[in-house]
FIKOLPA-604893 format. One record per residue (C-alpha): x, y, z; residue in three letters; residue number from 0. Coordinates in pm, whole numbers. Layout:
<pts>
PT|X|Y|Z|ala|NUM
...
</pts>
This chain:
<pts>
PT|-1144|10020|-2980|met|0
PT|-1244|10374|-2879|asn|1
PT|-1421|10408|-2544|glu|2
PT|-1769|10553|-2517|arg|3
PT|-1827|10844|-2281|arg|4
PT|-2152|11028|-2208|leu|5
PT|-2187|11391|-2105|ile|6
PT|-2495|11477|-1901|tyr|7
PT|-2575|11849|-1915|leu|8
PT|-2820|12009|-1673|ser|9
PT|-2892|12370|-1593|gly|10
PT|-2615|12401|-1331|his|11
PT|-2345|12142|-1407|gln|12
PT|-2201|11885|-1644|val|13
PT|-2128|11521|-1554|ser|14
PT|-1914|11276|-1748|val|15
PT|-1980|10901|-1747|phe|16
PT|-1782|10613|-1897|arg|17
PT|-1999|10345|-2052|trp|18
PT|-1863|9996|-2103|his|19
PT|-2051|9667|-2140|ala|20
PT|-2371|9800|-1985|gly|21
PT|-2199|9960|-1687|val|22
PT|-2194|10337|-1625|leu|23
PT|-1901|10479|-1431|thr|24
PT|-1922|10837|-1299|asp|25
PT|-1595|11014|-1382|glu|26
PT|-1680|11350|-1228|gly|27
PT|-1906|11653|-1232|ser|28
PT|-1810|12009|-1329|phe|29
PT|-1990|12323|-1209|asp|30
PT|-2105|12595|-1445|asp|31
PT|-1813|12825|-1362|ser|32
PT|-1479|12917|-1512|glu|33
PT|-1298|12672|-1288|ala|34
PT|-1541|12397|-1370|gly|35
PT|-1512|12465|-1742|gln|36
PT|-1130|12455|-1726|arg|37
PT|-1145|12126|-1536|ala|38
PT|-1386|11991|-1796|phe|39
PT|-1147|12089|-2079|ser|40
PT|-860|11912|-1906|gly|41
PT|-1076|11604|-1857|his|42
PT|-1155|11598|-2230|leu|43
PT|-790|11640|-2330|leu|44
PT|-692|11340|-2121|arg|45
PT|-957|11132|-2298|arg|46
PT|-932|11273|-2650|ser|47
PT|-954|10927|-2812|lys|48
PT|-1303|10858|-2674|ser|49
PT|-1637|10900|-2851|ile|50
PT|-1863|11146|-2668|phe|51
PT|-2240|11192|-2673|ser|52
PT|-2409|11482|-2495|leu|53
PT|-2747|11440|-2326|leu|54
PT|-2916|11765|-2229|ala|55
PT|-3191|11801|-1970|asn|56
PT|-3272|12172|-1963|val|57
PT|-3585|12378|-1937|ser|58
PT|-3486|12619|-2217|glu|59
PT|-3627|12416|-2502|glu|60
PT|-3910|12450|-2746|gly|61
PT|-4143|12207|-2921|phe|62
PT|-4382|12310|-3199|gln|63
PT|-4591|12090|-3430|ile|64
PT|-4626|12222|-3786|glu|65
PT|-4786|12095|-4106|thr|66
PT|-4587|12118|-4427|ile|67
PT|-4673|12015|-4785|pro|68
PT|-4580|11673|-4918|phe|69
PT|-4216|11733|-5022|leu|70
PT|-3895|11537|-5061|arg|71
PT|-3522|11607|-5064|gly|72
PT|-3385|11961|-5069|asp|73
PT|-3729|12123|-5088|asp|74
PT|-3837|11956|-4764|arg|75
PT|-3513|12048|-4589|arg|76
PT|-3541|12408|-4707|ala|77
PT|-3896|12459|-4577|ile|78
PT|-3811|12296|-4242|ile|79
PT|-3503|12519|-4206|ala|80
PT|-3715|12827|-4280|arg|81
PT|-3977|12733|-4021|lys|82
PT|-3709|12658|-3760|leu|83
PT|-3562|13003|-3820|gly|84
PT|-3904|13163|-3784|gln|85
PT|-4002|12977|-3466|leu|86
PT|-3666|12963|-3288|phe|87
PT|-3482|13272|-3398|phe|88
PT|-3106|13265|-3328|asn|89
PT|-3122|12910|-3186|ala|90
PT|-2815|12711|-3293|arg|91
PT|-2928|12368|-3176|leu|92
PT|-3240|12262|-3366|thr|93
PT|-3391|11946|-3510|thr|94
PT|-3715|11815|-3660|ser|95
PT|-3917|11496|-3609|leu|96
PT|-4160|11359|-3864|ser|97
PT|-4495|11265|-3710|leu|98
PT|-4631|11105|-4026|gly|99
PT|-4850|11216|-4313|his|100
PT|-5213|11312|-4296|gln|101
PT|-5462|11087|-4471|lys|102
PT|-5614|11369|-4672|ser|103
PT|-5579|11395|-5046|arg|104
PT|-5274|11624|-5024|arg|105
PT|-5091|11398|-4777|lys|106
PT|-4950|11691|-4580|asp|107
PT|-4677|11597|-4333|glu|108
PT|-4692|11675|-3960|arg|109
PT|-4351|11772|-3826|val|110
PT|-4246|11853|-3471|met|111
PT|-3981|12122|-3466|leu|112
PT|-3758|12126|-3156|ala|113
PT|-3480|12353|-3035|ala|114
PT|-3251|12403|-2737|leu|115
PT|-3290|12778|-2711|thr|116
PT|-3034|12878|-2444|asn|117
PT|-2718|12924|-2653|asn|118
PT|-2525|13078|-2362|glu|119
PT|-2573|12764|-2151|leu|120
PT|-2427|12535|-2417|phe|121
PT|-2159|12765|-2557|ala|122
PT|-1876|12713|-2302|pro|123
PT|-1915|12336|-2293|trp|124
PT|-1933|12305|-2672|leu|125
PT|-1629|12533|-2707|asn|126
PT|-1437|12305|-2472|ala|127
PT|-1536|12002|-2679|ile|128
PT|-1430|12176|-3001|ala|129
PT|-1096|12289|-2849|ser|130
PT|-1016|11936|-2731|ala|131
PT|-1097|11806|-3083|glu|132
PT|-1281|11507|-2945|val|133
PT|-1535|11312|-3152|ala|134
PT|-1886|11435|-3066|leu|135
PT|-2142|11183|-3192|ala|136
PT|-2437|11413|-3126|gly|137
PT|-2632|11636|-2891|ile|138
PT|-2953|11477|-2766|tyr|139
PT|-3242|11594|-2555|ser|140
PT|-3366|11373|-2272|leu|141
PT|-3738|11380|-2371|pro|142
PT|-3650|11229|-2711|leu|143
PT|-3552|10910|-2526|leu|144
PT|-3896|10874|-2368|gly|145
PT|-4060|10703|-2671|pro|146
PT|-3771|10455|-2688|leu|147
PT|-3808|10369|-2320|leu|148
PT|-4183|10305|-2344|leu|149
PT|-4128|10094|-2656|lys|150
PT|-3874|9876|-2477|lys|151
PT|-4113|9839|-2183|leu|152
PT|-4394|9723|-2411|gly|153
PT|-4626|10021|-2346|val|154
PT|-4888|10044|-2625|pro|155
PT|-4849|10346|-2858|pro|156
PT|-5151|10538|-2732|glu|157
PT|-5169|10895|-2598|pro|158
PT|-5003|10901|-2257|cys|159
PT|-4793|11104|-2016|leu|160
PT|-4444|11013|-1894|leu|161
PT|-4306|11165|-1574|leu|162
PT|-3954|11109|-1438|ser|163
PT|-3716|11261|-1183|ile|164
PT|-3368|11389|-1284|gln|165
PT|-3122|11621|-1102|asp|166
PT|-3377|11801|-881|gln|167
PT|-3630|11841|-1163|ser|168
PT|-3938|11667|-1299|val|169
PT|-3954|11589|-1671|arg|170
PT|-4311|11569|-1809|gln|171
PT|-4368|11451|-2166|ser|172
PT|-4673|11389|-2379|tyr|173
PT|-4651|11104|-2631|leu|174
PT|-4892|11001|-2903|glu|175
PT|-4857|10703|-3137|asn|176
PT|-4515|10635|-2991|gly|177
PT|-4377|10982|-3078|glu|178
PT|-4300|11281|-2858|leu|179
PT|-4540|11573|-2905|his|180
PT|-4462|11795|-2608|phe|181
PT|-4229|11810|-2307|ser|182
PT|-4146|12047|-2025|arg|183
PT|-3921|12057|-1721|leu|184
PT|-4016|12190|-1377|thr|185
PT|-3800|12210|-1066|pro|186
PT|-3845|11959|-782|leu|187
PT|-3893|12163|-466|gln|188
PT|-3908|11870|-224|asn|189
PT|-3688|11568|-302|ser|190
PT|-3828|11348|-26|ser|191
PT|-4041|11047|-113|ile|192
PT|-4356|11233|-10|gly|193
PT|-4251|11542|-203|gly|194
PT|-4188|11332|-514|ile|195
PT|-4534|11175|-482|ala|196
PT|-4701|11515|-441|gln|197
PT|-4507|11653|-739|thr|198
PT|-4608|11362|-962|phe|199
PT|-4976|11411|-879|ser|200
PT|-4976|11787|-921|ala|201
PT|-4764|11806|-1236|glu|202
PT|-4960|11531|-1412|ala|203
PT|-5286|11718|-1353|ala|204
PT|-5130|12047|-1472|lys|205
PT|-4997|11887|-1788|leu|206
PT|-5336|11731|-1864|gln|207
PT|-5507|12068|-1828|gln|208
PT|-5244|12230|-2053|tyr|209
PT|-5293|11969|-2324|leu|210
PT|-5669|12019|-2308|val|211
PT|-5625|12396|-2339|ser|212
PT|-5399|12348|-2642|gln|213
PT|-5657|12105|-2789|arg|214
PT|-5399|11830|-2812|leu|215
PT|-5640|11599|-2626|ile|216
PT|-6013|11613|-2565|gly|217
PT|-6162|11752|-2246|arg|218
PT|-6325|11420|-2156|lys|219
PT|-6052|11206|-2306|gln|220
PT|-5900|10962|-2055|pro|221
PT|-5522|10948|-2045|ile|222
PT|-5265|10739|-1857|val|223
PT|-4968|10893|-1675|ala|224
PT|-4666|10659|-1645|tyr|225
PT|-4450|10738|-1342|leu|226
PT|-4087|10620|-1323|leu|227
PT|-4021|10554|-954|ala|228
PT|-3818|10332|-724|his|229
PT|-3984|10050|-535|ala|230
PT|-3931|10226|-198|asn|231
PT|-4147|10516|-320|ala|232
PT|-4430|10305|-463|arg|233
PT|-4651|10310|-151|lys|234
PT|-4631|10687|-111|ala|235
PT|-4702|10747|-479|ile|236
PT|-4998|10508|-485|glu|237
PT|-5152|10680|-183|ser|238
PT|-5106|11028|-330|thr|239
PT|-5171|10978|-703|cys|240
PT|-5541|10890|-717|arg|241
PT|-5706|10793|-1046|asp|242
PT|-5985|11012|-1182|ser|243
PT|-6226|10981|-1475|asp|244
PT|-5980|11139|-1719|thr|245
PT|-5640|11072|-1557|leu|246
PT|-5504|10741|-1432|ser|247
PT|-5159|10659|-1296|phe|248
PT|-4933|10361|-1368|thr|249
PT|-4608|10320|-1174|ile|250
PT|-4310|10182|-1367|leu|251
PT|-4056|10030|-1131|asp|252
PT|-3724|10186|-1224|ile|253
PT|-3531|9868|-1133|glu|254
PT|-3752|9658|-1362|asp|255
PT|-3700|9916|-1636|cys|256
PT|-3324|9894|-1589|ala|257
PT|-3330|9516|-1614|arg|258
PT|-3543|9532|-1929|thr|259
PT|-3297|9777|-2085|cys|260
PT|-2998|9555|-1980|ser|261
PT|-2853|9810|-1740|leu|262
PT|-2631|9608|-1507|lys|263
PT|-2598|9861|-1225|ala|264
PT|-2954|9911|-1095|leu|265
PT|-3055|10262|-980|pro|266
PT|-3061|10308|-604|ala|267
PT|-3339|10573|-602|asn|268
PT|-3601|10734|-822|thr|269
PT|-3352|10947|-1020|his|270
PT|-3352|10829|-1383|cys|271
PT|-3024|10974|-1520|glu|272
PT|-2846|10633|-1538|pro|273
PT|-3141|10476|-1720|leu|274
PT|-3161|10746|-1990|phe|275
PT|-2782|10758|-2030|leu|276
PT|-2780|10382|-2085|his|277
PT|-3054|10417|-2349|leu|278
PT|-2847|10685|-2521|leu|279
PT|-2540|10459|-2527|ala|280
PT|-2717|10148|-2653|thr|281
PT|-2980|10290|-2889|asp|282
PT|-2941|10663|-2961|pro|283
PT|-3244|10829|-3124|pro|284
PT|-3239|10926|-3490|arg|285
PT|-3285|11294|-3411|tyr|286
PT|-3014|11506|-3253|gln|287
PT|-2930|11878|-3239|phe|288
PT|-2562|11903|-3338|ala|289
PT|-2474|12034|-3685|asn|290
PT|-2211|11896|-3921|asp|291
PT|-1944|12138|-3803|glu|292
PT|-1984|12026|-3443|gln|293
PT|-1968|11660|-3552|arg|294
PT|-1669|11707|-3785|his|295
PT|-1427|11509|-3569|asp|296
PT|-1686|11234|-3531|tyr|297
PT|-1722|11208|-3908|his|298
PT|-1343|11180|-3936|leu|299
PT|-1351|10904|-3677|trp|300
PT|-1619|10722|-3878|leu|301
PT|-1402|10751|-4189|leu|302
PT|-1097|10621|-4003|his|303
PT|-1302|10336|-3860|ser|304
PT|-1428|10243|-4206|ala|305
PT|-1073|10244|-4342|leu|306
PT|-947|10037|-4050|arg|307
PT|-1235|9796|-4093|gly|308
PT|-1167|9764|-4466|ser|309
PT|-799|9707|-4393|gly|310
PT|-884|9444|-4134|ala|311
PT|-1115|9266|-4378|val|312
PT|-847|9281|-4648|leu|313
PT|-585|9150|-4406|leu|314
PT|-816|8869|-4300|met|315
PT|-877|8781|-4664|gly|316
PT|-501|8773|-4730|cys|317
PT|-446|8556|-4424|leu|318
PT|-717|8316|-4537|leu|319
PT|-567|8303|-4886|leu|320
PT|-221|8246|-4740|ser|321
PT|-357|7968|-4522|gly|322
PT|-517|7806|-4824|lys|323
PT|-191|7831|-5016|gln|324
PT|-2|7675|-4726|ile|325
PT|-252|7389|-4706|val|326
PT|-232|7336|-5084|asp|327
PT|149|7341|-5073|ala|328
PT|151|7089|-4790|his|329
PT|-87|6865|-4985|arg|330
PT|129|6889|-5297|leu|331
PT|440|6808|-5096|asn|332
PT|266|6501|-4961|gln|333
PT|167|6397|-5315|glu|334
PT|525|6451|-5438|val|335
PT|657|6242|-5150|ala|336
PT|405|5967|-5228|ala|337
PT|497|5972|-5599|leu|338
PT|866|5962|-5508|gly|339
PT|808|5660|-5289|ala|340
PT|611|5487|-5567|glu|341
PT|889|5568|-5816|thr|342
PT|1148|5421|-5582|gly|343
PT|944|5103|-5545|leu|344
PT|898|5079|-5924|ala|345
PT|1272|5116|-5982|arg|346
PT|1341|4854|-5720|gln|347
PT|1096|4613|-5883|arg|348
PT|1247|4687|-6227|tyr|349
PT|1597|4619|-6097|ala|350
PT|1480|4292|-5949|glu|351
PT|1320|4192|-6282|ile|352
PT|1633|4288|-6476|val|353
PT|1839|4062|-6255|lys|354
PT|1632|3764|-6381|thr|355
PT|1725|3835|-6750|phe|356
PT|2009|3628|-6912|pro|357
PT|2339|3815|-6946|pro|358
PT|2391|4020|-7266|ile|359
PT|2729|3964|-7446|pro|360
PT|2786|4336|-7483|thr|361
PT|2736|4654|-7286|thr|362
PT|2417|4856|-7276|asn|363
PT|2589|5150|-7441|glu|364
PT|2705|4942|-7738|ala|365
PT|2360|4791|-7774|leu|366
PT|2205|5137|-7769|arg|367
PT|2439|5254|-8046|gln|368
PT|2354|4951|-8261|val|369
PT|1982|5015|-8220|ile|370
PT|2023|5384|-8303|asn|371
PT|2219|5295|-8617|arg|372
PT|1951|5050|-8722|tyr|373
PT|1681|5315|-8677|val|374
PT|1884|5556|-8893|glu|375
PT|1924|5292|-9166|leu|376
PT|1552|5222|-9159|glu|377
PT|1479|5591|-9198|lys|378
PT|1732|5634|-9483|ser|379
PT|1621|5326|-9681|ser|380
PT|1410|5414|-9983|ala|381
PT|1193|5233|-10241|ser|382
PT|1115|5328|-10603|pro|383
PT|746|5252|-10554|asp|384
PT|638|5616|-10540|phe|385
PT|817|5732|-10858|leu|386
PT|728|5417|-11049|tyr|387
PT|363|5465|-10956|arg|388
PT|362|5832|-11067|glu|389
PT|534|5747|-11399|ile|390
PT|282|5466|-11454|ser|391
PT|-14|5705|-11396|his|392
PT|133|5948|-11648|ala|393
PT|191|5675|-11910|leu|394
PT|-170|5561|-11868|asp|395
PT|-280|5902|-11996|arg|396
PT|-58|5874|-12309|val|397
PT|-108|5524|-12468|pro|398
PT|119|5600|-12768|ser|399
PT|431|5605|-12550|val|400
PT|647|5295|-12531|glu|401
PT|868|5279|-12221|leu|402
PT|1218|5142|-12281|glu|403
PT|1403|5188|-11948|ser|404
PT|1391|5348|-11604|ile|405
PT|1707|5440|-11414|asp|406
PT|1622|5496|-11044|trp|407
PT|1867|5614|-10779|arg|408
PT|1876|5774|-10434|val|409
PT|2075|6095|-10373|gly|410
PT|2212|6355|-10612|asp|411
PT|2088|6321|-10970|pro|412
PT|2337|6312|-11252|gln|413
PT|2369|6634|-11449|pro|414
PT|2149|6648|-11753|ala|415
PT|2331|6592|-12083|arg|416
PT|2286|6876|-12321|gly|417
PT|2037|7049|-12094|ala|418
PT|2272|7327|-11988|ala|419
PT|2317|7622|-12215|thr|420
PT|2644|7697|-12386|ala|421
PT|2732|7975|-12140|gly|422
PT|2667|7770|-11824|ala|423
PT|2992|7609|-11713|ala|424
PT|2853|7435|-11404|asn|425
PT|2499|7305|-11342|pro|426
PT|2294|7436|-11047|glu|427
PT|2344|7236|-10726|pro|428
PT|2054|7015|-10626|arg|429
PT|1961|6883|-10283|pro|430
PT|2164|6589|-10164|ala|431
PT|1862|6394|-10036|asp|432
PT|1569|6251|-10229|gly|433
PT|1522|6005|-10513|glu|434
PT|1549|6039|-10891|thr|435
PT|1417|5836|-11184|ala|436
PT|1527|5887|-11544|val|437
PT|1306|5705|-11794|phe|438
PT|1345|5670|-12172|gln|439
PT|1090|5583|-12433|gly|440
PT|960|5639|-12786|thr|441
PT|650|5791|-12937|leu|442
PT|465|5599|-13213|arg|443
PT|171|5791|-13360|leu|444
PT|144|5633|-13708|gly|445
PT|244|5727|-14057|ser|446
PT|2|6018|-14094|asp|447
PT|130|6211|-13788|ser|448
PT|338|6528|-13809|asn|449
PT|601|6672|-13570|pro|450
PT|357|6912|-13408|arg|451
PT|129|6625|-13307|gln|452
PT|426|6431|-13169|val|453
PT|533|6731|-12956|leu|454
PT|175|6782|-12833|ala|455
PT|159|6419|-12712|val|456
PT|499|6452|-12544|phe|457
PT|398|6777|-12368|asn|458
PT|84|6606|-12247|his|459
PT|303|6338|-12084|leu|460
PT|524|6600|-11918|val|461
PT|220|6795|-11791|asp|462
PT|75|6476|-11641|ala|463
PT|397|6430|-11439|leu|464
PT|407|6796|-11332|lys|465
PT|51|6782|-11201|ser|466
PT|194|6630|-10880|asn|467
PT|353|6922|-10684|pro|468
PT|590|6681|-10508|lys|469
PT|773|6601|-10833|leu|470
PT|1042|6798|-11013|gln|471
PT|1031|6715|-11386|val|472
PT|1320|6790|-11624|glu|473
PT|1322|6700|-11998|val|474
PT|1668|6576|-12092|gln|475
PT|1585|6474|-12452|gln|476
PT|1287|6581|-12663|gln|477
PT|1140|6388|-12957|pro|478
PT|1255|6666|-13190|phe|479
PT|1540|6909|-13173|asp|480
PT|1338|7227|-13120|val|481
PT|1545|7545|-13111|gln|482
PT|1447|7911|-13131|ser|483
PT|1639|7963|-13458|gly|484
PT|1500|7656|-13633|lys|485
PT|1153|7628|-13785|ser|486
PT|935|7323|-13765|leu|487
PT|755|7227|-14087|lys|488
PT|515|6948|-14151|gly|489
PT|658|6847|-14492|gly|490
PT|1033|6837|-14410|asp|491
PT|1226|6512|-14402|ala|492
PT|920|6297|-14451|ala|493
PT|1112|5970|-14445|val|494
PT|1285|6048|-14113|asp|495
PT|964|6153|-13950|glu|496
PT|815|5810|-14004|gln|497
PT|1063|5668|-13751|gln|498
PT|978|5641|-13373|pro|499
PT|1085|5952|-13182|arg|500
PT|1293|5885|-12868|ala|501
PT|1279|6102|-12555|phe|502
PT|1435|6112|-12210|lys|503
PT|1278|6262|-11892|val|504
PT|1413|6298|-11537|gln|505
PT|1167|6288|-11245|val|506
PT|1284|6379|-10893|arg|507
PT|1119|6379|-10553|arg|508
PT|1292|6581|-10283|ala|509
PT|1327|6444|-9928|ala|510
PT|1082|6551|-9654|gly|511
</pts>
């Protein structure tokens, strides 16, 4: 995991701190000179894999509250960019803070525009960061951390002043409704405990008068000034900072503040740099001054982190799936082993039961062959029931038919006599399996019948047999010799036509 490092920039030097698990470690300070800047560049190159955040505490800054129309998206960003260009011309490090919407009908938005106006102060340090290609998470201003500190300490969001000591300077901020509205930095002339107490008292009164002159607070409006100080300076501050009708003082013990913010190394004096650096590391504010170009390497780091995180999640999912598969395979192996053991026991019991049977006078193989042959004979055995039943149904439809004989057989049917044409030397082969029935009979229709009526009754019998698609019907002898070259007349051979007319029909059912 990449380490977190914090850069603290003041008006005369830069300090680098390593932050890990709530502990700040000072890694060195670099003067605002060419030698100091080269040493700073080398320090960054040796720690190019770290994530850096820059905290600036400089006097060259501007804060301006503006009111803009109720806008969203690109329109809002465009009007804020135009106002920043008008107020802070040529400033490269700018940002904006929303202070909420007015309750009027138009719902105009109050925005605080802020800028770090001394480009020359930041340029060499930012160039060193860009040359080292380290990931810069953002550039932050120390007064923007004041609202976060008071929120963590449980201070109510009412108009108040916040005064703190950093690197031989006094930071004074005005907050309203939990948001920063104004801040300024003045030098600390006397760093003794008494000098700090005098500075707190004087600067708080000056800031109150300035806010009254700017009509940010009322002339008679009481306001509380919160002073960040060490316990050893409390007595001197309490004796110097006297409450008045409009200004009262509340001392915030810096060690108690550090404990509340989970800073493990407690500050040894009234200087608040470690406390604000810890707040920056644990809960950075939403607003910062770096642009997208300056944060390019940080965005790449975020992308790489997202890819690594996705890969780690995917790998974890694969490992979990593999573990599940291993557990399932182990369970299946156990089930197979259990089934194998049960099979072995069953075979053993079967063998023991077989031993109790009387001896068979032949071998198992011979017995198996006999049984198989019996099954084949059972399958090949046939009965004339089906064909007899079908012929009976057909005869029921034609009462004038008298059945004389039925010849039933299994296998190939005999070739039909006289059914083949004169040019056919051999009959068509028929299937070897199946059953065949050849039945003969006569037609008796009475003395007043003619040949056409006899043929119609015979055709009706044949059609009744053919109505079953499983049967193959072949007429081997018709009641009359009907040929294409011979005419059939009702008055011919009257004496012969009075005799019963014999016929012969073959019915076959194929196997399957």
